[in-house]
N, C-alpha and C positions, 0 to 999 in steps of 0.2 A: 545786654540789651536794656535800653531805657524803659522804665515802666510807662504804661499807657495812661492817658488821662481819662478817656471816655470809653466805656465798654458798652457795646450795643448788641441786642438780640433781636433779630428780625424773623417774622413768622413765615416768610417765603423769600425766594432768591431775588426776584425782581424788586421786591420791597427793600431788600438789603442794599441793592445798588442805588435805588432811589434815595435812601437815607445817606449812604456814603457819598453820593453826588453832592448833596447839600452841605455836608461837612467839608468836603474838598473845596467847594466854592467859597466857604467861609474861612478857608486857610489851613484846615487840618490835613495832615498826611494820613491816609486811611488805607487799610487793607481789609478786604472782605474775605472771610474764610467760609468754606463750604462745609458746614457742620462744625462741631466742636473740634478744634485742632488736636492732632496727635503728634505734630512735629513743630519745631520752632518757627517763629515768624521769619519770613524771607526779607523783611525790610524793617528799619526803625521807623515807627509811626506814632502818631498822637492818639489815634483811635482805631479800634478793631470792631468790625461789624460781623458777628457770627450769624450766618444765614442758615436757618432751619427750614425744613419743609413741614411745618407744624400747623399751618392754618386750618386744615380740614381733617386732621387725624383726630382720634379720640381725645377728649380734653385731658384725661389723666396722663396719657402719653405725651401730649404737648407740654404739660407741666413738668414732667420728668426731664424732657429734653431741654426746656428753658432753664430750669434750675441747674442742670449740668453746665450749660453755657455760662450762666452767672458765676458759678464756682470757678470756672477756668478764667473768666475775665477778672474776677477779684484776685486770683493768684498772679495775674499779670500787673496788678497794681491799680486797676481802674478805680478812679475816685468817684465816679457817678455811673449809674446803669440806666440805659435807655431801652425800653421795650417798644419795638416798632411794629405797627400793624398797618393795614391798608388804609388809604385815604378815603375809601368808601366803607370803612368799618366792617369789612367782610366778616361775618360770623353767623352763628345760629343761636336760638334761644338757650342752648346748652353751652355755648362758648365758640371760640376758645379765648377771646380777649379777656373776659372776666376771670375765668379760672386761672389763667396764666398770671394775670395781674395779682390775684390773691396769693398764688404760690411765691411769686417774687417778693411781694411785700413781707410775707412770713419769713422767707429766707434772709431778707435784709433787716428784719426786726424794725420795720418802719410802719407807722400807723397812718400815713397819708401820702397820696400821690395825685397827679392830675391825669386827665385823659382828653386828648383832642386830635382828631384826624385832619385838622385844617391844613391846607396847602394851597393858598390863594394863587400861586403861580400856575398851578395845574387846575384851577377852577373849583377847588374844594374849600368851602367856607362854612363856619359854624356860627349861627345867630340864634340867641335865646335857646341854645341847646339843640337846635335843629340843623341837620347837615344838608347843605346844598351842593349839587354838582352842576357847575355852571349856573344857569338861571333857574333851575328846577330843583325841587326837593329830591332827596335820595331815592325815594320809592317811585319817582317818575323818570328816572335817569336811564333806565335799562337794567339797573341792578336788581330790579324786582324779578328779572328773568334769569339771573345768574344760576347756572346749573347746579352748583354746590352750596352756595351761600346766598340765596335770594334775600334781598333786603327790602322789606315791606313797611318799615317804620322809620321815619327820619329823625325821631326824637331820641337823641343819644342817651339822655338820662334814663329814659324808660328802657331802651335796649340794654344798656349796661347793667341796670338794676336787676334785670331778669337773669343775669349771668354770674353775679358776684354775691358773696355773703356779706359784703360791706354796704354801708349806707352811701348813696350816690347823691351829690349835690351839683350846683352850677355856679361858675364864676362868669357873669354875663358881660356883654360888650361895654356896658357903662363903666364897670369896674376896670376892665382891661384898658380902656381908653385913658383912664387916669394914671396909669403907669405902675411901676414896680412897687411903690409903697402901698398903693391901694390894693394891688393883687395880694401882697403879703398880709395885709390886714384882713382881707376876705378869707384867705386860707386859715388864719388864726381863728376867725369867727366860726368857720365851718368845722374846724377840728373841735372847738368847744361844744358844738352841737352834736358831735358824734359822727360827723361825715368823714369818710376815709378816702373817697375818690371824688374829685371834682371835674366834671366836664367843663371845658373852657371855651368861650366864644373867641373867634378870630376871623376877621373878614379882610385883613390886609397883612402884608409883611411887617408893617409897623406894629401891629398887634402882637405878632410872633416875637419880635425883638423886645418889646416891653415884657412879654411873658418870660422870655429866656432869661432876662436879668433877674427876675424874681425866683428863678429855679436854681440859682447857683449853689444852694446848700441842700437841695432835695436829693436824697439817696437814690430814688427811683423816679424816672420820668417815663410815662407811657404816652405814645403819640403816633401819628403818621410821621412823615419825614419833614413836615414844615417847621416844627419847633427846632429842628437841628440848626437852622440858620442863626438862632440866637444864643447857642450854647458855647461855641468856640471862644467868643469874647470873654466869657467868664474865666477862661484859662489864660487870658492874655494873648490870644492868637487872633491875627488879622488876615484878611484875604491876601494871597500871594500866588504868583504864577507857578512856582515850583511844585506846589501841592498836587497839580493835575498832570505833571509830566509823565508820559509813558514811553516805552522803548519804540524804536521805529517800526512801522508796519510792513508786512510782506504778505504775499499770497493772494488767492482769488477771493471773490466776494459771494456771499449767499445769505439767504434769509429762511428761517424755519419758524412757522407760525402755527401755534395750537390754540390761540385765544379765539373766543367767539364773542368778544365784547363789541359794542357798537363802534368804538374807535378803531379797533383792529379790522373789523369788517370793512370800514371805510378805507383804511390803508391798503388792504388787499385789492379793493376795487380800483383805487387810484393807481396802484402799481400795474395792474392788468390793463387799465385804460391807457396807460402810457406805452402800451405795446411791448412791455418787457416780459421775458419768459417766466411762466408760472406753472407749477404742477400741483394739481389738486389731489388730495387723498380721498378715497372712498372708505369711510370707517366700516361700512358693512362688509367689505372684503376681508377685514381683519378678524371677523368673528369665526372664520373657518379654521383658525388654529395657528400654531407656530409656523408651519410651513407656508401658510398664506401670508403671514406677516413678513417672513423673509423674502417672499416673492415680491411683495409690495415695495419693500426697501430696495431690492435689487432693480426692479423696474424703474423706480423713481430716480435712483442714482444714475442709471443709464440715460434717462432723459436729461437729467441735469448736466451730465458730462458733455453733451453736445452743445451746450450753451455757455458753460462757465467761462470760457476764454473770452467771451464777448462782453462780460459784465455781470452784475448780480443776477442770481436766479432765486426765485421764491418757491418754497414748498409750503403748502398750507392745508390745514384741515378746517379752516374757518367756515362757520355755517350760520345762517340766520336762525332766530329762535325757533321758528316752526320746523325747520329741517332738523335742528339739533334735537328737539323734543321727539321727533319721529325716530331718530337714531337711538336715543336713550330708551324709548319705549321698547325697542327691539333688543337692545343689548344690556340695559340697566345703566343707571347714571354712573356709578363707580366704575363698572367694567368698561363702558365706552371711553371714559376719561383715561383710564389706565392703558387701554389698548393704543389709543392715539398717542399718548405720551411716550410709551415704549417704542412705538414705530418711529416717531419723529426723532427720538434720541438716537435710534439706530441710523437713521438717515443723516443726522448731524455728524455722527462718527464717520460715516462713509464720505461725507463732504470734506471733512478735514483730511482724511486719507487721500482724497483727490487733489489736495493742494489748497483748500480754502483756508485763508489766514485771517479773514475778516468776516465775522459771523454775527448776524442779528437773530435773536431768539425772542419771540413774542408770546407772552402768557406766563404767569407765575409757575403753574404746575409743570408746564413744558420746560421752562428754564431750569427748574430743579432737576428734572429727568435728564436734560442734556448735559449740564455741567457734571453730574454724577457719572454719566456714561463716558464722558471725556476724561474722567479721572482728575478733574481740576480741584485743587484744595485751597488755593489762595488767589485772590484777584486784586491787582493794583488798580485803583480808581483814577480815571482820567477826566477829560473834558466833557462837558454837557452837550448833548445833542438837542434835546427838548427838556423842559422842566421835569426833573425826576429820572432822566434817562441819560447816563453817561456811557462813554466807551470805557472798557476795562481791558486789562491784559493779564494773562496768566499762562502757566505751563500746563500742557496736557500730557497724558500718558502715550500720545501718538507721535510726538515730534519734539525735537530739541528747540525749535523756534517758539517764541511766545505767540499764543493765539489772541488776537484782538476780538473781543466779544462784547455785545451789549445785550442785557437782559431787560426787555421792555415789558412793563406791566400792561396787561391787555387794554386798560382804559386810558393809557397815556399816549402822547404824541399827536402831532398834527397829521392831517390826511396824507401829506406827502412824505411822511417819516421814512418809509422804506426806500424812497428814491433819493432823499437828501442826506441820509445819515452817513453815507460813505464819503461825503464831501467834508465831514467834520473830523476826519481822522487823518493824522499826518503821515 
């Protein structure tokens, strides 16, 4: 097996496919693994994205898992390491972005890296160190209501400085616009000042490409998925059609949604407005125990089975912030999330057993629960549906046929994503 060029560590499963998607579009052959692999890669590739479910666990545990992924990637020959986090910089004052960055820097014996969640294609831009989502600052985008990682400060230098033991600085848009030489000079100046992590402005793909060229010899890159568009060229790789080729698709179509983001709320509403079959979960039924969860799974699958032959069916637990808060007040934030994830994962398993071969999963935590329940260990990355969201294919523990699956970050995708996505699959 040829050694890989780029080794990536993603802190959730949808973020991993988001990153892999950008690398594939830039010409790299990519496999996404579910957790640190325990078996050989199933294909010869240029990059591996190890997807962890580490965004919202205890910081110390996230560091242990991330360093384990790093060690495996280095053993496969990775020449550069990429730590990928969400384009909305999802974290808390205690982490996990800062602590994981610190741990990876220590393991790689490097004294400098960059940080930028910029992904202009998805409306995420960084200007003077402030993160924008579309036309508004991060804390006005709906992320202030996130149930696990509410983001109330758009200043990334300030946010990151609270999480890391390193000094944090800024490479602003004026420097980035001047290109590779200016960026390298600014990095040298920051290092001389004792800065170890630099937040980088980027408002366009041109900015990311200029930045990418300046990172060719950096052992560790930390970013959202946007920076990935500028890295394959450093290895002499150009865009090509073969990188995104997947096996032929078979099977019925379904959607499982556990995200409560504004984007996913809109996608659920659009699907229902189109008159397509949708089944809503009542999280309060789940608090009655394991027997109640099993009953909800069985009832939901029975409803789905009556519609699957006609086209895609949606199962969702999506809720508006007010309704979500009411549920969390009754069940607790962590308990509510885990109950819903466990239930949706059980439903996804049942759907595949019913013959679903094309499955959309919305929400990072939900995606993690679903792929683990399906026994998926490696995903081949295919064509993009919307920025940051590709179709993937992989084997499950339930069938000899490859399952085509897309893991959609809650905040990604156009309003018609659930209805159009199946038209993008061959």
